[in-house]
C-alpha positions as CSV (number, residue, x, y, z in Angstrom):
1,X,-25.6,13.7,3.0
2,X,-26.4,10.0,3.5
3,X,-25.5,7.8,0.6
4,X,-28.1,5.3,-0.6
5,X,-27.0,2.3,-2.7
6,X,-29.1,1.6,-5.7
7,X,-29.0,-1.4,-8.1
8,X,-25.7,-1.7,-9.9
9,X,-25.1,-0.8,-13.5
10,X,-22.6,-2.7,-15.6
11,X,-20.6,-0.8,-18.2
12,X,-18.1,-2.1,-20.7
13,X,-15.3,0.3,-21.7
14,X,-12.9,-0.2,-24.6
15,X,-9.5,1.6,-24.1
16,X,-6.2,1.9,-26.0
17,X,-4.3,-1.1,-24.5
18,X,-7.0,-3.5,-23.6
19,X,-10.4,-3.6,-22.0
20,X,-11.4,-2.4,-18.5
21,X,-14.7,-3.4,-17.1
22,X,-16.3,-0.8,-14.8
23,X,-19.0,-1.9,-12.3
24,X,-20.9,1.1,-11.2
25,X,-23.0,1.5,-8.1
26,X,-24.7,4.9,-8.1
27,X,-24.9,7.0,-4.9
28,X,-27.1,9.9,-4.1
29,X,-24.4,12.3,-5.4
30,X,-23.4,12.4,-9.1
31,X,-22.2,9.2,-10.6
32,X,-18.4,8.8,-11.0
33,X,-17.1,7.5,-14.3
34,X,-13.5,6.3,-14.9
35,X,-11.9,6.1,-18.3
36,X,-8.4,5.1,-19.2
37,X,-7.1,7.8,-21.5
38,X,-3.4,6.9,-21.8
39,X,-0.9,4.2,-21.0
40,X,2.8,3.5,-21.3
41,X,3.7,-0.1,-21.7
42,X,7.3,-1.0,-20.9
43,X,6.5,-4.7,-21.3
44,X,9.0,-5.4,-18.5
45,X,7.8,-6.9,-15.2
46,X,8.8,-4.7,-12.3
47,X,9.4,-1.7,-14.5
48,X,6.5,0.4,-13.0
49,X,5.8,0.6,-9.3
50,X,5.7,4.0,-7.6
51,X,4.5,7.1,-9.5
52,X,4.5,10.9,-9.0
53,X,3.2,13.7,-11.1
54,X,4.7,17.0,-12.2
55,X,1.8,19.5,-12.5
56,X,3.7,22.2,-14.4
57,X,5.3,20.0,-17.1
58,X,2.6,17.2,-17.1
59,X,5.3,14.6,-16.5
60,X,4.9,11.3,-14.7
61,X,7.9,9.9,-12.7
62,X,8.0,6.2,-12.4
63,X,10.3,3.9,-10.4
64,X,11.8,1.2,-12.6
65,X,13.0,-1.3,-10.1
66,X,13.9,-3.8,-12.7
67,X,16.6,-1.6,-14.2
68,X,17.3,0.7,-11.2
69,X,16.2,3.9,-12.7
70,X,13.5,6.5,-12.8
71,X,11.6,6.7,-16.1
72,X,10.1,10.1,-17.0
73,X,6.9,10.0,-19.0
74,X,5.2,12.9,-20.8
75,X,1.4,13.1,-20.7
76,X,0.0,14.7,-23.9
77,X,-3.7,15.3,-23.7
78,X,-6.0,15.3,-26.8
79,X,-9.7,15.0,-26.7
80,X,-9.6,12.3,-29.3
81,X,-6.4,10.5,-28.3
82,X,-4.1,11.2,-25.4
83,X,-0.7,9.6,-25.0
84,X,1.9,8.8,-22.4
85,X,5.5,8.4,-23.7
86,X,8.9,8.1,-22.2
87,X,11.0,11.1,-22.7
88,X,14.0,10.5,-20.3
89,X,15.4,8.2,-17.7
90,X,17.6,8.7,-14.6
91,X,20.2,6.0,-14.1
92,X,20.6,5.4,-10.4
93,X,23.4,2.8,-10.4
94,X,25.9,5.4,-9.2
95,X,23.7,6.2,-6.2
96,X,22.8,2.7,-5.0
97,X,21.8,-0.8,-5.8
98,X,18.0,-0.4,-6.1
99,X,15.3,2.3,-6.4
100,X,12.4,1.9,-4.1
101,X,10.3,5.1,-4.0
102,X,10.1,8.7,-5.3
103,X,8.1,11.9,-4.6
104,X,7.9,15.2,-6.5
105,X,7.0,18.6,-5.2
106,X,7.8,22.2,-5.8
107,X,10.3,21.4,-8.5
108,X,12.2,18.8,-6.5
109,X,12.3,15.0,-7.2
110,X,13.3,12.9,-4.2
111,X,14.3,9.3,-4.9
112,X,14.8,6.6,-2.2
113,X,17.7,4.3,-3.2
114,X,18.9,1.2,-1.2
115,X,22.5,0.0,-0.9
116,X,23.4,-3.6,-0.3
117,X,26.7,-5.2,0.6
118,X,28.9,-6.4,-2.2
119,X,29.6,-9.5,-0.2
120,X,26.0,-10.3,0.7
121,X,23.5,-8.9,-1.7
122,X,20.7,-9.2,0.9
123,X,22.6,-7.3,3.6
124,X,21.4,-3.7,3.9
125,X,23.9,-0.9,4.3
126,X,22.7,2.7,4.7
127,X,20.9,3.9,1.7
128,X,20.3,7.4,0.2
129,X,17.7,9.9,-0.7
130,X,18.8,11.5,-4.0
131,X,17.4,14.9,-5.0
132,X,17.1,16.2,-8.5
133,X,15.6,19.5,-9.7
134,X,12.9,20.0,-12.3
135,X,15.5,19.8,-15.1
136,X,16.6,16.4,-13.8
137,X,19.9,17.8,-12.6
138,X,21.4,16.2,-9.5
139,X,21.2,18.5,-6.4
140,X,22.1,16.5,-3.4
141,X,22.6,13.0,-2.1
142,X,21.7,12.5,1.5
143,X,22.7,9.4,3.4
144,X,19.6,7.9,5.0
145,X,18.9,4.8,7.1
146,X,19.0,1.1,6.2
147,X,16.8,0.3,3.2
148,X,15.0,3.6,2.5
149,X,11.7,2.1,1.3
150,X,9.3,5.1,0.9
151,X,9.9,8.9,0.6
152,X,7.5,11.9,0.6
153,X,7.4,15.6,1.3
154,X,5.5,17.6,3.9
155,X,2.9,20.1,2.7
156,X,5.2,23.1,2.0
157,X,8.1,20.9,0.7
158,X,10.5,22.1,3.4
159,X,11.0,18.6,4.7
160,X,11.5,15.2,3.1
161,X,10.5,12.2,5.2
162,X,11.8,8.7,4.5
163,X,10.8,5.3,5.9
164,X,13.9,3.2,6.4
165,X,12.5,-0.4,6.5
166,X,15.8,-2.1,7.6
167,X,14.9,-5.7,6.6
168,X,17.3,-8.4,7.8
169,X,19.6,-10.3,5.4
170,X,18.5,-13.6,3.9
171,X,19.5,-15.9,6.8
172,X,18.5,-13.4,9.5
173,X,22.1,-13.3,10.8
174,X,22.0,-9.5,10.5
175,X,19.1,-7.1,11.2
176,X,19.8,-3.4,11.1
177,X,17.7,-0.8,13.0
178,X,14.6,0.5,11.4
179,X,14.2,4.3,11.5
180,X,12.3,7.4,10.1
181,X,14.5,10.0,8.5
182,X,13.7,13.7,8.2
183,X,15.7,15.9,5.7
184,X,15.4,19.6,6.4
185,X,15.8,21.3,3.0
186,X,16.1,24.8,4.5
187,X,19.0,23.7,6.6
188,X,21.2,22.5,3.7
189,X,19.5,19.1,3.6
190,X,20.3,18.3,7.3
191,X,19.4,14.7,8.1
192,X,17.8,13.6,11.4
193,X,17.4,9.8,12.0
194,X,14.7,8.7,14.4
195,X,14.9,5.1,15.7
196,X,12.8,3.1,18.2
197,X,15.4,2.2,20.8
198,X,14.1,4.6,23.5
199,X,10.4,4.5,22.5
200,X,7.7,2.8,24.6
201,X,6.4,-0.1,22.6
202,X,2.8,-1.3,23.6
203,X,2.3,-5.1,24.1
204,X,0.1,-5.6,21.1
205,X,2.7,-4.5,18.6
206,X,3.8,-7.6,16.8
207,X,7.5,-8.4,17.3
208,X,9.7,-11.3,16.5
209,X,10.5,-13.4,19.5
210,X,13.8,-12.7,21.3
211,X,14.7,-9.5,19.4
212,X,14.8,-5.8,20.4
213,X,12.0,-3.6,19.1
214,X,14.6,-1.2,17.8
215,X,15.8,-3.8,15.4
216,X,12.5,-5.5,14.6
217,X,10.3,-2.5,13.8
218,X,10.2,-1.9,10.1
219,X,8.8,1.5,8.8
220,X,7.0,0.9,5.5
221,X,4.9,3.8,4.3
222,X,4.3,7.5,5.3
223,X,1.5,10.0,5.0
224,X,1.8,13.6,6.2
225,X,-1.0,15.8,7.6
226,X,-0.4,19.2,9.2
227,X,2.7,18.9,11.4
228,X,2.6,15.1,11.8
229,X,3.9,12.2,9.8
230,X,2.1,8.9,10.3
231,X,4.2,5.9,9.5
232,X,2.9,2.3,8.9
233,X,5.1,-0.4,10.5
234,X,3.6,-3.1,8.4
235,X,5.1,-6.4,9.7
236,X,4.6,-5.1,13.2
237,X,0.9,-4.2,12.7
238,X,1.4,-0.7,14.2
239,X,1.5,3.0,13.4
240,X,4.3,5.4,14.4
241,X,3.3,9.1,14.9
242,X,6.0,11.6,14.3
243,X,6.0,15.3,15.3
244,X,7.7,17.1,12.4
245,X,8.2,20.3,14.4
246,X,10.2,18.7,17.1
247,X,11.5,15.9,14.9
248,X,10.6,13.2,17.4
249,X,8.6,10.0,17.5
250,X,5.6,10.8,19.7
251,X,4.4,7.2,20.1
252,X,3.8,3.8,18.5
253,X,0.2,2.7,18.3
254,X,-0.8,-1.0,17.7
255,X,-3.5,-1.4,15.0
256,X,-5.0,-4.3,17.0
257,X,-6.7,-7.4,15.6
258,X,-9.7,-8.0,13.5
259,X,-12.1,-10.6,14.8
260,X,-12.9,-13.1,12.1
261,X,-15.4,-15.0,14.3
262,X,-17.9,-12.3,13.5
263,X,-20.1,-12.8,10.5
264,X,-19.3,-9.3,9.2
265,X,-15.6,-10.3,9.0
266,X,-16.2,-13.7,7.5
267,X,-13.6,-14.8,4.9
268,X,-12.6,-17.7,2.6
269,X,-9.6,-19.6,4.0
270,X,-9.7,-22.8,1.9
271,X,-8.3,-23.2,-1.6
272,X,-10.7,-25.9,-2.7
273,X,-11.8,-24.3,-6.0
274,X,-15.1,-22.7,-4.7
275,X,-16.2,-19.7,-2.8
276,X,-16.7,-20.4,0.9
277,X,-16.9,-17.2,3.0
278,X,-17.3,-18.2,6.6
279,X,-16.7,-16.9,10.1
280,X,-14.1,-18.9,12.2
281,X,-13.7,-19.2,15.9
282,X,-10.6,-17.8,17.5
283,X,-9.2,-16.4,14.2
284,X,-7.9,-12.8,14.2
285,X,-6.5,-10.7,11.4
286,X,-3.5,-8.4,11.7
287,X,-4.2,-5.2,9.6
288,X,-0.6,-4.8,8.5
289,X,-1.2,-2.0,5.9
290,X,1.2,-1.4,3.1
291,X,0.0,2.0,1.7
292,X,-1.5,4.6,3.9
293,X,-2.9,8.0,3.0
294,X,-4.6,10.8,4.9
295,X,-7.2,13.5,4.5
296,X,-8.9,16.2,6.7
297,X,-12.6,16.5,7.6
298,X,-13.7,19.2,10.0
299,X,-10.1,20.0,10.8
300,X,-9.5,16.4,11.9
301,X,-7.0,14.1,10.3
302,X,-8.0,10.6,9.2
303,X,-5.6,7.9,8.0
304,X,-6.8,5.4,5.4
305,X,-4.9,2.1,5.2
306,X,-4.8,-0.7,2.6
307,X,-4.5,-3.8,4.8
308,X,-2.3,-6.0,2.7
309,X,-0.6,-8.1,5.3
310,X,3.0,-9.4,5.2
311,X,4.8,-12.4,6.8
312,X,8.5,-13.0,7.0
313,X,10.7,-15.6,5.4
314,X,14.5,-15.4,5.6
315,X,16.4,-18.6,5.0
316,X,15.4,-21.2,7.6
317,X,13.3,-18.6,9.5
318,X,9.7,-18.1,8.6
319,X,6.7,-16.9,10.7
320,X,4.2,-18.3,8.3
321,X,2.6,-21.7,8.7
322,X,-0.6,-23.2,7.3
323,X,-3.2,-24.2,9.9
324,X,-3.0,-27.8,8.7
325,X,0.6,-28.0,10.0
326,X,-0.2,-26.7,13.5
327,X,-0.7,-28.5,16.8
328,X,-4.2,-27.1,17.6
329,X,-6.0,-27.2,20.9
330,X,-8.8,-29.7,21.2
331,X,-11.3,-26.9,20.9
332,X,-10.0,-25.8,17.5
333,X,-9.3,-29.2,15.9
334,X,-12.9,-29.7,14.9
335,X,-13.3,-26.1,13.7
336,X,-10.4,-26.4,11.2
337,X,-10.5,-30.0,10.4
338,X,-11.6,-29.5,6.8
339,X,-10.7,-25.8,6.2
340,X,-7.1,-25.3,7.1
341,X,-5.2,-23.8,4.1
342,X,-4.8,-20.4,5.8
343,X,-1.3,-19.1,6.7
344,X,-1.0,-17.8,10.2
345,X,1.7,-16.3,12.4
346,X,3.3,-19.3,14.1
347,X,4.8,-17.2,16.9
348,X,1.4,-16.0,18.2
349,X,-1.5,-17.7,20.0
350,X,0.5,-20.6,21.6
351,X,-0.6,-21.9,25.0
352,X,1.1,-25.0,26.5
353,X,2.5,-25.9,23.1
354,X,-0.9,-25.8,21.4
355,X,-2.5,-23.0,19.4
356,X,-5.6,-21.7,21.1
357,X,-5.8,-18.5,18.9
358,X,-4.8,-18.0,15.3
359,X,-3.5,-14.7,13.8
360,X,-3.4,-14.3,10.1
361,X,-1.7,-11.8,7.8
362,X,-3.7,-8.8,6.6
363,X,-7.3,-7.9,7.2
364,X,-8.5,-8.2,3.5
365,X,-10.0,-4.7,3.8
366,X,-9.3,-1.0,3.9
367,X,-9.7,0.9,7.1
368,X,-10.0,4.5,8.3
369,X,-8.3,5.6,11.6
370,X,-8.4,8.8,13.5
371,X,-5.3,10.9,14.3
372,X,-4.7,9.0,17.5
373,X,-4.6,5.7,15.6
374,X,-8.0,4.4,16.7
375,X,-10.2,2.5,14.3
376,X,-13.1,4.6,12.9
377,X,-14.2,2.4,9.9
378,X,-13.3,-1.0,8.4
379,X,-14.7,-2.4,5.1
380,X,-15.1,-5.7,6.9
381,X,-15.4,-8.4,4.2
382,X,-16.9,-6.1,1.5
383,X,-13.9,-6.5,-0.8
384,X,-14.4,-10.3,-0.9
385,X,-18.1,-9.9,-1.6
386,X,-17.5,-7.4,-4.4
387,X,-15.0,-9.8,-6.0
388,X,-17.5,-12.6,-5.7
389,X,-20.2,-10.4,-7.2
390,X,-18.2,-8.9,-10.1
391,X,-15.5,-11.6,-10.8
392,X,-17.0,-14.8,-9.5
393,X,-14.9,-17.0,-11.8
394,X,-11.7,-15.2,-10.6
395,X,-12.5,-14.9,-6.9
396,X,-9.3,-14.7,-4.9
397,X,-7.4,-15.5,-8.1
398,X,-3.7,-16.1,-8.7
399,X,-2.5,-16.0,-12.3
400,X,-6.0,-16.6,-13.6
401,X,-6.8,-19.5,-11.3
402,X,-9.7,-18.8,-8.9
403,X,-9.5,-19.5,-5.2
404,X,-5.7,-19.8,-5.2
405,X,-5.2,-16.9,-2.8
406,X,-7.9,-17.8,-0.2
407,X,-5.3,-19.2,2.1
408,X,-3.0,-16.2,1.8
409,X,-4.3,-12.6,2.1
410,X,-7.2,-13.0,-0.5
411,X,-7.5,-10.0,-2.9
412,X,-4.5,-8.3,-1.2
413,X,-5.3,-4.6,-0.9
414,X,-2.1,-2.7,-1.5
415,X,-2.1,0.5,-3.6
416,X,-4.0,3.5,-2.3
417,X,-4.8,7.1,-3.2
418,X,-7.2,9.7,-1.9
419,X,-8.8,12.5,-3.9
420,X,-11.3,15.2,-3.6
421,X,-13.9,15.6,-6.4
422,X,-16.8,18.1,-6.2
423,X,-16.3,18.5,-2.5
424,X,-16.4,14.8,-1.8
425,X,-13.5,12.5,-0.8
426,X,-12.8,9.3,-2.6
427,X,-10.5,6.4,-1.8
428,X,-9.0,4.4,-4.6
429,X,-7.8,0.9,-3.4
430,X,-5.7,-1.2,-5.6
431,X,-6.2,-5.0,-5.2
432,X,-2.8,-6.3,-6.2
433,X,-3.6,-10.0,-6.8
434,X,-7.1,-9.3,-8.2
435,X,-5.8,-6.8,-10.8
436,X,-8.6,-4.4,-9.8
437,X,-9.2,-0.9,-8.4
438,X,-12.1,-0.3,-6.0
439,X,-13.5,3.2,-5.4
440,X,-15.2,4.3,-2.2
441,X,-16.8,7.6,-1.1
442,X,-15.1,8.3,2.2
443,X,-16.6,11.8,2.8
444,X,-18.0,10.5,6.0
445,X,-15.1,8.7,7.6
446,X,-17.4,6.6,9.8
447,X,-19.6,5.4,6.9
448,X,-17.7,4.9,3.7
449,X,-19.7,3.8,0.7
450,X,-18.8,1.6,-2.3
451,X,-19.0,3.4,-5.6
452,X,-17.2,1.4,-8.3
453,X,-15.2,-1.7,-9.1
454,X,-12.7,-1.4,-12.0
455,X,-11.2,-4.5,-13.6
456,X,-7.9,-3.6,-15.1
457,X,-6.9,-7.1,-16.4
458,X,-5.1,-8.0,-19.6
459,X,-3.3,-4.7,-20.1
460,X,-2.6,-3.6,-16.5
461,X,-1.6,-6.2,-13.8
462,X,-1.0,-5.8,-10.1
463,X,-1.6,-2.1,-9.1
464,X,1.4,-1.1,-6.9
465,X,1.5,2.7,-6.7
466,X,-1.1,5.4,-7.3
467,X,-1.2,9.2,-7.3
468,X,-4.3,11.4,-7.6
469,X,-4.3,14.6,-9.7
470,X,-7.1,17.2,-8.9
471,X,-9.1,18.7,-11.7
472,X,-7.4,22.1,-11.3
473,X,-4.0,20.5,-11.9
474,X,-5.1,18.3,-14.7
475,X,-4.7,19.0,-18.4
476,X,-8.1,17.5,-19.1
477,X,-9.8,19.7,-16.5
478,X,-11.0,16.5,-14.9
479,X,-9.4,14.6,-12.0
480,X,-6.8,11.9,-12.9
481,X,-5.7,8.7,-11.3
482,X,-2.2,7.6,-12.3
483,X,-1.3,4.0,-11.5
484,X,1.9,2.0,-11.7
485,X,1.2,-1.7,-12.4
486,X,4.1,-3.9,-11.3
487,X,3.5,-7.2,-13.1
488,X,2.6,-5.7,-16.5
489,X,5.3,-3.0,-16.2
490,X,2.7,-0.5,-17.4
491,X,1.8,3.0,-16.2
492,X,-1.8,4.1,-16.9
493,X,-3.7,7.4,-16.6
494,X,-7.4,7.3,-15.8
495,X,-9.7,10.3,-16.2
496,X,-12.4,10.7,-13.5
497,X,-15.6,12.6,-14.1
């Protein structure tokens, strides 16, 4: 059914720990309402990032990166007042130096833990995936790759897949190999490590100059559909496709570049205290998604990406430079004479010692890709327009100051979850810097439609991780969205009707 956008309706909603403003745009299907029903406030920055949900016991598992532990929260539902309270913690200091991710399925909790050198705290050694049972008893520690950054299960929970990001140390004197690990639970937790040393790497994959792809490729995030794992290589602006049956990397696919010379992809690149959304000649965006998720329509898999963007800065090495500091071609000097705050990749677009093309970090959008990694849909510059419409005085804000992120990734789409409600698919996109969650109907992958803009400010800052709970698995009998907010250290539960 085709969705038709109608005039927007502004609702104000008071919740337990602050105020959330919901901006609703009705579609031809039933209106979706979102209400925060419970929240746990750790009051510690960095104490809530990645979240997972235990359907049976109604527990929420949260990575607490600040204190290197997993906090276990109990969701208690009451029609008048629900609550989310901490009931236990798992100390991970005996397993590694930092918790990065977790996933829960079929009574098993898998936790990705990094291990750094005692001589160089930025130098990554091989980390671990630590497995606990539903009673929080340790089951197994599996040595993984360098910097295990994200972990998830396949559909039947027979496999655990881990993205080993393998970042370099602080002065780039050491760069371990990035890899994708597969743990086979049915084979006594047998571990298979897949690296990129013998994989064909297409030319548009973004690599650091004078380095081997096997060292430079950095797996960031995983989504699983059928017998395939799709792995975002964020810094490299690419997608790895893994066959879970054969435990092999089938191919690496570049995401390509977004043309910001087109009016539909216009953006604000200048931090001058006002909103100035324009198209710019020879400017291209690298999608560089952080979170990705997948869903199936007509037996076809589609991958949704939150196109955050990410540059590199290690000691004296950085690949980020403002346009104002570049030696531009004569053709571009006039274009960027007055608007030149944007950071671009300084290793791309050079011709005869002058920049003729500019490549910036992130696409300031979310996208939908098919199972081959080809672009099906992109939200263009809608996220900027929505922010302008609903939070004009905080457009591209940083710490409450408007327009301070225009030169650096804008609203910064990062967190992502997909859920099915009443036979329709929805994408929830967390805008990290904007402290907001945007809801889209993605039932038709080629024609996603905006539904709602949720401002989570004051109580909940910087959405980092999300998980969706279907109505059949929810204690409220309505779908839930559970969100970890990094800057506020809070974990909140939103009910969706």
